[in-house]
MDAnalysis code that builds the backbone (N, CA, C; Angstrom):
import MDAnalysis as mda
import numpy as np

u = mda.Universe.empty(696, n_residues=232, atom_resindex=np.repeat(np.arange(232), 3), trajectory=True)
u.add_TopologyAttr("name", ["N", "CA", "C"] * 232)
u.add_TopologyAttr("resid", np.arange(1, 233))
u.add_TopologyAttr("resname", ["MET", "LYS", "THR", "VAL", "GLY", "VAL", "ILE", "GLY", "GLY", "MET", "GLY", "SER", "TYR", "ALA", "THR", "LEU", "ASP", "PHE", "PHE", "ASN", "LYS", "ILE", "ILE", "CYS", "ASN", "THR", "PRO", "ALA", "LYS", "GLU", "ASP", "GLN", "ASN", "HIS", "LEU", "HIS", "ILE", "LEU", "ILE", "ASP", "ASN", "TYR", "PRO", "GLN", "ILE", "PRO", "ASP", "ARG", "THR", "SER", "TYR", "LEU", "LEU", "GLY", "LYS", "GLY", "GLU", "ASN", "PRO", "LEU", "PRO", "TYR", "ILE", "LEU", "GLU", "SER", "ALA", "HIS", "LYS", "LEU", "ILE", "ASN", "ALA", "GLY", "ALA", "ASP", "ILE", "LEU", "CYS", "MET", "PRO", "CYS", "ASN", "THR", "ALA", "HIS", "TYR", "PHE", "ILE", "ASN", "GLU", "ILE", "ARG", "ASN", "ASP", "ILE", "GLU", "ILE", "PRO", "PHE", "VAL", "SER", "ILE", "VAL", "GLU", "SER", "VAL", "TYR", "GLU", "HIS", "ILE", "ASN", "THR", "TYR", "TYR", "LYS", "LYS", "GLN", "LYS", "ASN", "ILE", "GLY", "LEU", "ILE", "ALA", "THR", "ASN", "GLY", "THR", "LEU", "THR", "GLY", "LYS", "VAL", "PHE", "ASP", "ASP", "PHE", "PHE", "LEU", "LYS", "THR", "ASP", "TYR", "ASN", "LEU", "ILE", "ILE", "PRO", "HIS", "GLY", "ASP", "PHE", "GLN", "GLU", "LYS", "ILE", "THR", "LYS", "LEU", "ILE", "TYR", "SER", "ILE", "LYS", "SER", "GLY", "VAL", "ILE", "ARG", "GLU", "ASN", "SER", "ASN", "ILE", "PHE", "LEU", "ASN", "ILE", "MET", "GLU", "MET", "PHE", "LYS", "LYS", "LEU", "ASN", "ALA", "GLU", "VAL", "VAL", "ILE", "ALA", "GLY", "CYS", "THR", "GLU", "ILE", "PRO", "LEU", "VAL", "LEU", "PRO", "HIS", "ILE", "ASN", "GLN", "ASP", "LEU", "PRO", "VAL", "ILE", "ASP", "SER", "ASN", "LEU", "VAL", "LEU", "ALA", "ASN", "LYS", "VAL", "ILE", "GLU", "ILE", "ALA", "THR", "SER", "SER", "ASN", "GLU", "SER"])
u.atoms.positions = np.array([
    [-18.803, -14.819, 5.419],
    [-17.822, -13.785, 5.221],
    [-17.833, -13.526, 3.763],
    [-17.258, -12.623, 3.818],
    [-17.150, -11.960, 2.272],
    [-15.911, -11.931, 1.572],
    [-16.233, -12.721, 0.528],
    [-15.132, -12.986, -0.772],
    [-14.797, -11.569, -0.793],
    [-13.202, -11.992, -0.996],
    [-12.578, -10.253, -1.131],
    [-11.803, -10.405, -2.504],
    [-11.611, -9.574, -3.084],
    [-10.975, -9.856, -4.446],
    [-9.963, -8.358, -4.664],
    [-8.478, -8.719, -5.067],
    [-7.333, -8.337, -4.889],
    [-6.754, -7.653, -6.063],
    [-6.898, -6.560, -6.598],
    [-6.014, -6.216, -7.883],
    [-4.639, -6.619, -7.292],
    [-4.313, -7.252, -8.115],
    [-2.568, -7.410, -7.904],
    [-1.468, -7.084, -8.797],
    [0.060, -7.460, -8.567],
    [0.474, -7.523, -9.453],
    [1.465, -5.991, -10.294],
    [1.096, -5.346, -8.693],
    [2.000, -4.012, -8.652],
    [2.378, -4.025, -7.541],
    [3.696, -4.380, -7.241],
    [4.304, -5.333, -8.130],
    [3.805, -6.968, -7.419],
    [4.477, -7.960, -8.262],
    [3.994, -9.508, -7.489],
    [4.407, -9.510, -6.346],
    [5.265, -9.005, -5.967],
    [5.813, -9.414, -4.930],
    [5.232, -8.797, -3.165],
    [4.932, -8.084, -3.976],
    [3.756, -6.991, -2.894],
    [2.506, -7.689, -3.258],
    [2.327, -8.053, -4.055],
    [0.779, -8.662, -3.500],
    [0.993, -10.598, -3.132],
    [2.102, -11.085, -3.065],
    [2.159, -12.173, -2.165],
    [2.524, -11.789, -1.146],
    [3.281, -10.922, -1.162],
    [3.482, -10.180, 0.794],
    [2.105, -9.973, 0.997],
    [1.638, -9.282, 0.415],
    [-0.018, -9.037, 0.868],
    [-0.859, -9.882, 1.442],
    [-0.967, -11.111, 0.770],
    [-1.987, -12.267, 0.756],
    [-1.452, -12.726, 1.650],
    [0.089, -13.169, 2.198],
    [0.528, -13.551, 3.347],
    [-0.031, -13.081, 4.379],
    [-0.129, -11.836, 4.847],
    [-0.206, -10.831, 5.707],
    [-1.955, -11.295, 6.163],
    [-3.015, -11.574, 5.206],
    [-3.958, -11.524, 5.059],
    [-4.004, -13.133, 5.844],
    [-3.497, -14.405, 5.590],
    [-3.315, -15.785, 6.018],
    [-2.733, -15.823, 7.262],
    [-1.926, -15.012, 7.671],
    [-1.445, -14.791, 9.257],
    [-1.735, -14.218, 9.824],
    [-2.770, -13.205, 9.488],
    [-3.111, -12.230, 10.683],
    [-4.508, -12.893, 10.682],
    [-5.004, -13.398, 10.095],
    [-6.817, -14.114, 10.145],
    [-7.120, -14.609, 11.253],
    [-7.707, -14.361, 12.246],
    [-7.820, -15.790, 13.434],
    [-8.536, -16.671, 13.293],
    [-7.779, -17.215, 12.600],
    [-8.567, -18.818, 12.023],
    [-7.954, -20.504, 13.044],
    [-8.878, -21.211, 12.968],
    [-8.574, -22.356, 13.691],
    [-8.165, -23.413, 12.816],
    [-8.984, -23.086, 11.955],
    [-9.030, -24.665, 10.567],
    [-9.166, -24.056, 8.908],
    [-8.637, -24.779, 8.362],
    [-8.649, -23.762, 7.251],
    [-10.027, -23.476, 6.470],
    [-11.392, -23.839, 7.386],
    [-12.525, -23.261, 6.520],
    [-12.760, -21.614, 7.385],
    [-11.890, -21.551, 8.414],
    [-11.685, -19.894, 8.734],
    [-11.060, -18.910, 8.103],
    [-10.220, -19.249, 7.049],
    [-9.732, -18.411, 6.661],
    [-10.562, -17.825, 5.524],
    [-10.273, -16.471, 4.990],
    [-11.266, -15.534, 3.581],
    [-11.251, -16.078, 2.276],
    [-12.062, -16.074, 1.473],
    [-12.007, -16.391, 0.245],
    [-11.839, -15.396, -0.361],
    [-10.359, -15.746, -0.990],
    [-10.078, -14.276, -1.591],
    [-9.340, -14.621, -3.132],
    [-10.081, -13.834, -4.025],
    [-9.486, -14.271, -5.398],
    [-8.673, -12.923, -5.740],
    [-7.570, -13.954, -6.660],
    [-6.342, -12.204, -6.768],
    [-6.008, -12.414, -7.700],
    [-6.262, -11.629, -8.892],
    [-6.014, -11.114, -9.745],
    [-4.427, -10.618, -10.195],
    [-3.353, -11.659, -10.260],
    [-1.873, -10.711, -10.259],
    [-2.070, -10.580, -11.558],
    [-2.005, -9.081, -12.011],
    [-1.859, -8.597, -13.632],
    [-0.642, -7.674, -13.875],
    [0.442, -8.336, -13.534],
    [1.867, -7.279, -13.800],
    [1.483, -6.680, -15.016],
    [0.846, -7.082, -16.070],
    [0.973, -5.906, -17.122],
    [0.194, -4.644, -16.993],
    [-0.411, -4.318, -15.803],
    [-0.783, -3.009, -15.737],
    [0.071, -2.142, -15.903],
    [0.384, -1.414, -16.764],
    [1.395, -0.291, -17.086],
    [1.682, 0.214, -15.671],
    [2.740, 0.818, -15.435],
    [3.640, 1.271, -14.587],
    [2.882, 2.551, -13.982],
    [2.360, 2.610, -12.839],
    [1.882, 3.837, -12.440],
    [2.497, 5.224, -12.112],
    [3.874, 5.005, -11.880],
    [4.584, 6.207, -11.612],
    [4.964, 7.150, -12.945],
    [4.963, 6.155, -14.038],
    [5.569, 6.177, -15.572],
    [4.488, 7.490, -16.005],
    [3.227, 6.904, -16.214],
    [1.958, 7.693, -16.475],
    [1.659, 9.071, -15.796],
    [2.120, 9.189, -14.030],
    [1.637, 10.032, -13.134],
    [2.671, 11.208, -13.773],
    [4.072, 10.690, -14.117],
    [4.429, 11.642, -14.440],
    [4.947, 11.926, -16.329],
    [3.789, 11.458, -16.639],
    [3.573, 11.866, -17.985],
    [4.735, 11.126, -19.419],
    [5.318, 10.102, -19.005],
    [5.783, 8.982, -19.893],
    [5.130, 7.737, -20.407],
    [4.185, 7.462, -19.882],
    [3.528, 6.216, -20.143],
    [2.224, 5.796, -20.285],
    [1.850, 5.026, -20.462],
    [0.451, 4.788, -21.077],
    [-0.530, 4.490, -19.617],
    [-2.089, 4.725, -19.720],
    [-2.646, 4.911, -18.325],
    [-3.182, 3.791, -18.127],
    [-2.837, 3.521, -17.004],
    [-2.723, 2.065, -15.738],
    [-4.359, 2.070, -15.791],
    [-5.326, 2.849, -15.979],
    [-6.832, 2.824, -15.200],
    [-7.368, 1.909, -15.889],
    [-7.298, 1.881, -17.494],
    [-8.431, 0.652, -17.756],
    [-8.127, -0.230, -17.650],
    [-6.595, -0.945, -17.305],
    [-6.323, -2.151, -17.233],
    [-6.842, -2.710, -15.638],
    [-6.694, -0.999, -15.044],
    [-7.228, -1.473, -13.536],
    [-8.797, -1.931, -13.140],
    [-9.595, -1.061, -13.873],
    [-10.473, -1.646, -14.183],
    [-11.156, -2.799, -14.622],
    [-10.650, -3.128, -15.201],
    [-10.807, -4.126, -16.443],
    [-10.507, -5.556, -14.981],
    [-9.405, -5.359, -14.705],
    [-9.026, -6.350, -13.269],
    [-9.900, -6.469, -12.498],
    [-10.734, -5.387, -12.176],
    [-11.803, -4.795, -10.897],
    [-13.138, -5.650, -10.960],
    [-13.573, -5.456, -12.231],
    [-14.722, -6.334, -13.112],
    [-14.164, -7.699, -13.173],
    [-13.215, -7.859, -13.785],
    [-12.806, -9.642, -13.893],
    [-12.944, -10.032, -12.158],
    [-12.641, -9.605, -11.307],
    [-13.029, -10.264, -10.073],
    [-14.602, -9.998, -9.236],
    [-14.958, -9.109, -9.801],
    [-16.270, -8.390, -9.420],
    [-16.972, -10.226, -10.135],
    [-17.070, -10.189, -11.272],
    [-17.554, -11.292, -12.134],
    [-17.307, -12.971, -11.232],
    [-16.411, -12.674, -10.550],
    [-15.776, -13.679, -10.372],
    [-16.303, -14.301, -8.752],
    [-17.036, -13.041, -8.263],
    [-17.907, -13.216, -7.085],
    [-17.082, -12.575, -5.983],
    [-16.367, -11.885, -6.597],
    [-16.017, -10.544, -5.015],
    [-17.189, -10.072, -4.131],
    [-17.431, -9.495, -3.404],
    [-17.860, -9.143, -2.843],
    [-17.202, -7.620, -2.167],
    [-16.481, -7.362, -2.261],
    [-15.231, -5.939, -1.710],
    [-14.229, -6.402, -2.270],
    [-13.373, -5.254, -2.704],
    [-12.336, -5.419, -3.800],
    [-10.989, -4.189, -2.531],
    [-9.957, -4.745, -3.032],
    [-8.399, -3.797, -2.221],
    [-7.583, -3.853, -3.735],
    [-6.834, -3.336, -3.732],
    [-5.434, -2.942, -3.904],
    [-3.967, -2.959, -3.174],
    [-3.253, -3.780, -3.071],
    [-2.228, -3.884, -2.607],
    [-0.814, -2.915, -3.289],
    [-1.296, -1.139, -3.538],
    [-0.412, -0.478, -3.997],
    [-0.966, 0.572, -3.829],
    [0.164, 2.016, -3.338],
    [-0.376, 3.010, -2.984],
    [-0.520, 3.978, -4.264],
    [0.254, 3.993, -5.302],
    [0.755, 4.863, -6.408],
    [-0.509, 4.500, -7.414],
    [-1.612, 3.808, -7.018],
    [-2.598, 2.914, -8.069],
    [-4.104, 3.742, -7.433],
    [-4.023, 4.637, -6.166],
    [-5.244, 5.056, -5.247],
    [-4.717, 6.561, -6.090],
    [-4.079, 7.131, -6.643],
    [-4.353, 7.958, -7.082],
    [-5.906, 7.703, -7.976],
    [-5.761, 6.948, -8.595],
    [-6.977, 6.621, -9.426],
    [-8.515, 5.923, -8.425],
    [-8.347, 6.370, -7.382],
    [-9.299, 5.842, -6.267],
    [-10.959, 5.801, -6.496],
    [-10.791, 7.556, -6.766],
    [-12.437, 7.987, -7.162],
    [-12.882, 7.263, -8.608],
    [-12.051, 7.463, -9.352],
    [-12.277, 6.972, -10.268],
    [-13.009, 5.246, -10.622],
    [-12.351, 4.515, -9.568],
    [-12.375, 3.242, -9.622],
    [-13.973, 2.959, -8.280],
    [-14.114, 3.794, -7.624],
    [-15.152, 3.514, -6.786],
    [-16.523, 4.083, -7.933],
    [-16.422, 5.123, -8.600],
    [-17.431, 5.429, -9.612],
    [-17.860, 4.232, -10.189],
    [-16.649, 3.621, -10.824],
    [-17.012, 2.521, -11.868],
    [-17.540, 1.033, -11.019],
    [-17.373, 0.693, -9.926],
    [-17.757, -0.324, -9.554],
    [-19.338, -0.323, -8.547],
    [-20.229, -1.505, -8.278],
    [-20.748, -1.324, -7.227],
    [-20.255, -2.289, -5.678],
    [-19.408, -2.170, -6.056],
    [-18.651, -2.780, -4.765],
    [-18.009, -2.039, -4.037],
    [-17.990, -2.344, -2.429],
    [-16.756, -1.294, -1.459],
    [-15.631, -1.257, -2.055],
    [-14.728, -1.017, -2.184],
    [-13.377, -0.478, -2.762],
    [-12.957, 0.021, -0.977],
    [-11.637, -1.764, -0.172],
    [-10.914, -0.657, 0.821],
    [-9.453, 0.287, 0.293],
    [-9.874, 1.072, 0.765],
    [-8.781, 2.154, 0.514],
    [-7.502, 1.829, 1.362],
    [-6.022, 1.511, 0.838],
    [-4.867, 1.515, 1.700],
    [-4.801, 2.606, 2.525],
    [-4.582, 3.637, 1.805],
    [-4.199, 4.947, 1.821],
    [-5.212, 5.341, 2.945],
    [-6.627, 5.381, 2.627],
    [-7.525, 5.772, 3.986],
    [-7.305, 4.706, 4.940],
    [-6.891, 3.484, 4.995],
    [-6.633, 2.254, 6.465],
    [-5.495, 2.917, 7.407],
    [-4.557, 3.274, 6.380],
    [-2.982, 3.928, 6.774],
    [-3.525, 5.399, 7.534],
    [-4.225, 6.357, 6.957],
    [-4.577, 7.200, 7.897],
    [-5.546, 6.778, 9.129],
    [-6.388, 5.780, 8.967],
    [-6.714, 5.667, 9.968],
    [-6.266, 5.092, 11.380],
    [-5.425, 4.078, 11.003],
    [-4.200, 3.176, 11.830],
    [-3.664, 4.551, 12.758],
    [-3.012, 5.238, 11.783],
    [-1.907, 6.580, 12.232],
    [-2.742, 7.670, 13.192],
    [-3.980, 7.854, 13.155],
    [-4.931, 8.070, 14.154],
    [-5.529, 7.435, 15.231],
    [-5.374, 5.838, 14.872],
    [-5.439, 5.359, 16.298],
    [-4.635, 5.012, 16.674],
    [-3.261, 4.894, 15.896],
    [-2.328, 4.292, 16.847],
    [-0.972, 5.226, 17.535],
    [-0.991, 6.212, 16.561],
    [0.062, 7.163, 16.450],
    [-0.450, 8.975, 16.813],
    [-1.211, 9.171, 17.512],
    [-2.241, 10.394, 17.334],
    [-1.182, 11.472, 17.613],
    [-0.198, 10.868, 18.861],
    [0.561, 12.135, 19.663],
    [2.190, 12.235, 18.414],
    [2.429, 11.486, 17.527],
    [3.234, 11.669, 16.707],
    [2.824, 12.821, 15.529],
    [3.642, 13.705, 15.339],
    [2.357, 14.992, 14.425],
    [3.285, 14.709, 13.381],
    [4.897, 14.253, 12.760],
    [6.061, 14.408, 11.883],
    [5.978, 12.763, 11.526],
    [5.327, 12.692, 10.251],
    [5.669, 11.728, 9.933],
    [5.867, 12.159, 8.238],
    [6.862, 10.673, 8.543],
    [7.601, 10.489, 7.132],
    [7.194, 9.933, 6.175],
    [7.499, 9.512, 4.858],
    [6.659, 9.291, 3.912],
    [7.575, 8.583, 3.343],
    [7.633, 7.207, 2.786],
    [8.513, 6.738, 1.465],
    [7.600, 6.163, 0.742],
    [7.756, 6.592, -0.499],
    [6.862, 6.409, -1.603],
    [7.312, 7.026, -2.793],
    [6.558, 6.178, -4.078],
    [7.283, 6.246, -5.769],
    [7.239, 8.072, -5.763],
    [7.598, 8.551, -6.654],
    [7.792, 9.496, -7.495],
    [6.054, 9.804, -7.750],
    [5.551, 8.460, -8.381],
    [4.057, 9.158, -8.880],
    [3.064, 9.322, -7.709],
    [3.236, 8.496, -6.961],
    [2.638, 8.768, -4.975],
    [2.513, 10.117, -4.810],
    [4.107, 10.374, -5.136],
    [4.368, 12.140, -4.892],
    [3.804, 13.189, -5.462],
    [3.704, 12.845, -6.829],
    [3.310, 14.035, -7.632],
    [2.211, 13.666, -8.025],
    [1.135, 12.801, -7.469],
    [-0.431, 12.174, -7.535],
    [-1.124, 12.581, -6.083],
    [-0.217, 13.399, -5.218],
    [-0.335, 13.584, -4.013],
    [-1.608, 12.710, -3.095],
    [-1.182, 11.346, -3.464],
    [-2.425, 10.568, -2.827],
    [-2.183, 10.478, -1.765],
    [-1.301, 10.895, -0.412],
    [-1.289, 10.713, 0.899],
    [-2.179, 12.302, 1.085],
    [-1.966, 13.406, -0.062],
    [-1.980, 14.578, 0.976],
    [-2.849, 15.083, 1.100],
    [-4.284, 14.302, 0.758],
    [-5.557, 14.836, 1.455],
    [-6.078, 14.774, 2.719],
    [-5.301, 13.707, 3.176],
    [-5.606, 13.026, 4.538],
    [-4.604, 13.654, 5.739],
    [-3.408, 14.122, 5.355],
    [-2.291, 14.462, 6.423],
    [-2.171, 15.988, 6.119],
    [-2.023, 16.205, 4.988],
    [-1.830, 17.932, 5.046],
    [-2.899, 18.940, 4.858],
    [-4.298, 18.122, 5.133],
    [-4.957, 19.485, 5.777],
    [-5.405, 18.931, 7.107],
    [-4.284, 18.151, 7.789],
    [-4.663, 18.124, 9.300],
    [-3.402, 18.703, 10.379],
    [-3.257, 18.546, 11.501],
    [-2.018, 19.134, 12.055],
    [-0.855, 18.015, 12.264],
    [-0.834, 17.174, 11.323],
    [0.199, 16.039, 10.874],
    [1.238, 16.850, 10.023],
    [2.089, 16.457, 10.240],
    [3.429, 17.274, 9.210],
    [4.049, 16.500, 8.625],
    [3.230, 16.388, 7.329],
    [3.826, 15.088, 6.177],
    [5.558, 15.463, 5.672],
    [6.651, 14.661, 5.987],
    [7.469, 14.608, 5.712],
    [8.131, 14.324, 3.924],
    [8.244, 14.808, 3.098],
    [8.221, 14.678, 1.734],
    [9.540, 14.445, 1.505],
    [10.327, 13.349, 0.928],
    [11.432, 13.433, 0.722],
    [11.748, 14.180, -0.498],
    [12.582, 14.823, -0.921],
    [13.252, 15.739, -2.156],
    [14.625, 15.186, -2.537],
    [14.975, 15.537, -4.158],
    [16.047, 15.778, -4.466],
    [17.190, 14.297, -4.438],
    [18.536, 14.045, -4.182],
    [18.936, 12.787, -3.874],
    [17.845, 11.895, -2.931],
    [17.598, 12.435, -1.909],
    [16.595, 11.826, -0.351],
    [15.554, 10.926, -1.376],
    [14.768, 11.642, -2.062],
    [14.048, 10.278, -2.815],
    [14.291, 10.000, -3.849],
    [15.367, 10.478, -4.808],
    [16.321, 9.655, -5.678],
    [16.914, 8.377, -4.947],
    [16.965, 8.238, -3.906],
    [17.306, 6.870, -3.158],
    [16.358, 5.890, -2.669],
    [15.311, 6.858, -2.841],
    [14.061, 5.843, -2.657],
    [13.728, 5.138, -3.574],
    [13.501, 5.869, -4.732],
    [12.791, 4.890, -6.150],
    [14.234, 4.501, -6.387],
    [15.418, 3.782, -6.526],
    [15.946, 3.019, -6.608],
    [15.590, 2.186, -5.830],
    [15.456, 2.233, -4.440],
    [15.422, 1.042, -3.951],
    [14.024, 0.530, -4.262],
    [13.217, 0.856, -3.939],
    [12.122, 0.441, -4.544],
    [11.907, -0.205, -6.233],
    [12.395, 0.231, -7.040],
    [12.526, -0.406, -8.051],
    [13.561, -1.734, -7.631],
    [14.532, -1.790, -6.733],
    [15.436, -2.699, -6.895],
    [14.528, -3.726, -6.279],
    [13.548, -3.533, -5.097],
    [13.043, -4.526, -4.705],
    [12.097, -5.218, -5.560],
    [11.471, -4.664, -6.528],
    [10.692, -5.056, -7.534],
    [11.061, -6.110, -8.135],
    [13.045, -5.665, -8.307],
    [13.317, -6.770, -9.047],
    [13.635, -7.844, -8.441],
    [13.338, -7.977, -7.136],
    [13.726, -9.536, -6.534],
    [14.562, -8.876, -5.109],
    [15.660, -8.003, -5.229],
    [16.445, -7.719, -4.360],
    [16.057, -7.233, -3.211],
    [15.989, -7.742, -2.233],
    [15.146, -7.550, -1.031],
    [16.334, -7.650, 0.208],
    [17.367, -8.568, 0.527],
    [17.739, -8.186, 1.857],
    [18.906, -7.606, 1.539],
    [19.459, -7.747, 0.344],
    [20.721, -7.062, -0.002],
    [20.448, -5.592, 0.371],
    [19.246, -5.212, 0.372],
    [19.036, -3.535, 0.582],
    [19.053, -2.934, 1.763],
    [18.903, -3.597, 2.602],
    [18.757, -3.647, 3.874],
    [19.421, -2.667, 4.364],
    [20.888, -2.335, 4.472],
    [21.365, -1.452, 4.794],
    [21.120, -0.077, 4.090],
    [20.569, -0.121, 2.754],
    [19.895, 1.148, 2.335],
    [18.737, 1.967, 2.770],
    [17.994, 0.561, 3.146],
    [16.807, 1.348, 3.894],
    [17.041, 1.905, 5.215],
    [18.524, 1.283, 5.770],
    [18.137, 1.619, 7.379],
    [19.300, 3.250, 7.080],
    [19.723, 3.107, 6.122],
    [20.183, 4.822, 6.296],
    [19.171, 5.806, 5.295],
    [18.684, 4.959, 5.007],
    [17.011, 6.210, 4.458],
    [15.910, 6.187, 6.142],
    [16.419, 5.663, 6.741],
    [15.431, 6.104, 8.112],
    [16.249, 6.431, 9.105],
    [17.941, 6.570, 8.556],
    [18.618, 7.978, 9.010],
    [18.422, 9.409, 8.925],
    [17.892, 9.159, 7.684],
    [17.760, 10.552, 7.427],
    [16.265, 10.452, 7.830],
    [15.826, 10.009, 7.644],
    [14.118, 10.609, 8.146],
    [14.271, 10.877, 9.750],
    [15.536, 10.297, 10.401],
    [15.435, 10.732, 12.012],
    [15.564, 12.264, 11.831],
    [17.214, 12.300, 11.252],
    [17.207, 14.245, 10.764],
    [16.198, 15.202, 10.451],
    [15.365, 14.694, 10.163],
    [14.252, 15.509, 9.810],
    [13.303, 15.330, 10.674],
    [13.326, 14.883, 11.667],
    [12.690, 15.025, 12.886],
    [11.360, 14.107, 12.629],
    [11.753, 13.356, 12.058],
    [10.362, 12.251, 11.919],
    [10.336, 11.478, 12.954],
    [8.535, 10.879, 13.392],
    [8.439, 10.222, 14.560],
    [8.196, 8.782, 13.960],
    [7.490, 8.855, 13.514],
    [7.054, 7.598, 12.048],
    [7.032, 8.272, 10.972],
    [7.517, 6.543, 10.034],
    [7.720, 6.943, 8.683],
    [6.020, 5.650, 8.364],
    [5.802, 5.973, 7.046],
    [5.132, 5.510, 6.563],
    [5.665, 4.811, 5.119],
    [5.550, 3.702, 5.311],
    [6.230, 2.538, 4.337],
    [4.977, 2.517, 3.323],
    [4.894, 3.348, 2.361],
    [3.966, 3.693, 1.536],
    [3.988, 3.560, 0.033],
    [4.758, 2.430, 0.290],
    [4.791, 1.723, -1.300],
    [5.297, 0.279, -0.714],
    [4.016, -0.550, -1.613],
    [4.013, -1.983, -0.895],
    [5.342, -2.575, -1.067],
    [6.362, -2.433, -1.718],
    [7.234, -3.166, -1.799],
    [8.369, -2.713, -0.939],
    [8.205, -1.733, 0.126],
    [9.043, -1.124, 0.885],
    [9.085, -2.516, 2.214],
    [7.886, -2.749, 2.448],
    [7.170, -3.945, 3.754],
    [8.320, -5.050, 3.341],
    [8.625, -5.826, 2.148],
    [9.453, -6.872, 2.066],
    [10.818, -6.729, 2.588],
    [11.272, -5.687, 2.963],
    [12.737, -5.711, 3.600],
    [12.773, -4.916, 4.907],
    [11.331, -5.213, 5.537],
    [11.571, -5.150, 6.851],
    [11.721, -5.517, 7.659],
    [11.740, -7.526, 7.478],
    [12.070, -8.428, 8.431],
    [13.470, -8.590, 8.555],
    [13.832, -7.993, 7.405],
    [15.381, -8.239, 7.361],
    [16.175, -6.824, 8.114],
    [15.451, -5.792, 8.874],
    [16.459, -4.750, 9.844],
    [15.676, -4.795, 11.373],
    [16.699, -3.814, 11.774],
    [15.781, -3.611, 12.942],
    [16.462, -2.488, 13.510],
    [15.992, -1.531, 13.525],
    [15.707, -0.151, 14.173],
    [14.944, 0.491, 14.941],
    [14.807, 1.231, 15.400],
    [13.715, 2.170, 16.242],
    [12.852, 2.801, 16.052],
    [12.994, 3.840, 15.154],
    [12.051, 4.302, 14.476],
    [10.918, 3.483, 13.516],
    [9.857, 3.806, 14.105],
    [8.420, 3.268, 13.686],
    [7.860, 3.468, 12.776],
    [7.971, 2.179, 11.883],
    [7.372, 2.302, 10.230],
    [5.887, 1.665, 10.039],
    [5.190, 2.264, 9.235],
    [3.742, 1.868, 9.476],
    [3.655, 0.901, 7.993],
    [3.612, -0.750, 8.172],
    [3.683, -1.449, 7.031],
    [1.871, -1.334, 6.365],
    [1.817, -0.241, 4.927],
    [0.865, -0.324, 4.769],
    [0.207, -1.570, 3.901],
    [1.031, -2.458, 3.569],
    [0.541, -3.653, 3.719],
    [-0.222, -4.508, 4.457],
    [0.062, -4.490, 5.844],
    [-0.189, -4.851, 6.791],
    [-1.118, -4.344, 7.318],
    [-1.485, -3.259, 7.165],
    [-2.065, -2.169, 7.624],
    [-3.537, -2.508, 6.723],
    [-3.637, -2.579, 5.210],
    [-5.118, -2.612, 4.731],
    [-5.015, -4.520, 4.666],
    [-3.973, -5.132, 4.862],
    [-4.352, -6.731, 5.097],
    [-5.613, -6.653, 6.299],
    [-5.039, -6.401, 7.769],
    [-6.040, -6.450, 8.791],
    [-7.433, -5.768, 8.797],
    [-7.176, -4.466, 7.722],
    [-8.724, -3.464, 7.304],
    [-9.370, -4.500, 6.585],
    [-9.241, -5.159, 5.657],
    [-9.632, -6.548, 4.983],
    [-10.401, -7.355, 5.795],
    [-9.659, -7.991, 6.603],
    [-10.018, -9.158, 7.714],
    [-11.284, -8.283, 8.050],
    [-10.956, -7.223, 8.836],
    [-12.078, -6.608, 9.466],
    [-13.177, -6.677, 8.611],
    [-13.271, -5.810, 7.461],
    [-14.458, -5.860, 6.881],
    [-15.166, -6.841, 6.828],
    [-13.925, -8.007, 5.951],
    [-14.874, -9.524, 5.343],
    [-15.570, -10.217, 6.910],
    [-14.847, -10.234, 7.767],
    [-15.638, -11.175, 8.510],
    [-16.561, -10.108, 9.281],
    [-16.730, -9.359, 9.443],
    [-17.419, -8.220, 10.105],
    [-19.474, -9.135, 9.452],
    [-20.107, -8.656, 10.517],
    [-21.247, -9.381, 10.561],
    [-22.553, -8.519, 9.386],
    [-21.796, -7.177, 9.466],
    [-22.332, -5.520, 8.640],
    [-21.854, -5.678, 7.671],
    [-23.115, -4.645, 6.363],
    [-22.524, -4.558, 5.045],
    [-21.665, -3.768, 5.046],
    [-20.699, -3.315, 4.145],
    [-19.831, -2.300, 3.908],
    [-20.027, -2.087, 3.176],
])
């Protein structure tokens, strides 16, 4: 099995959720069947959205620092449970010599496999992800209709994300349900939880509009690659 390196801390709750989903979804019957995982939980990485909005320090040098720490520690593949930080995916891949598993590519592949007939795709994401057009190359050049929130709708999502980052999770259930109702009014058939904080609230809600948990999708893709006998 390949050793997995996780560039984490964006945020720490999301990293913990990602680690838990790898463990829970690995087909292991004993300790030794689980993956060897190296996690660099590095919350001091500058806020990605602030930078993309022209208000903060560039997080890329910190992300690359984390990547090389993990490689030097023995990682065979890298991943990063933060959608907004995938704005830098080309720079990351150009700077390292091991495979980097993309959360955005994994989500697109998942939708193409399981939701191919659903064309109206809602996106819950940070302002940085939207400004950086992190998902656009995958969805806007296809026959999918990517539903991007604007104005008060996106402001509500932003407040939800940063509230979850602060540790307020279950209490945000009703706000999340309200956001889903807003997507329904825009004819969304499936919604991408395109911020890794959002999956934290999913266990506390019950509603009928499918939500793609980007943390879970990435976890399953990492498991698939790490346990494959083929070189990736």
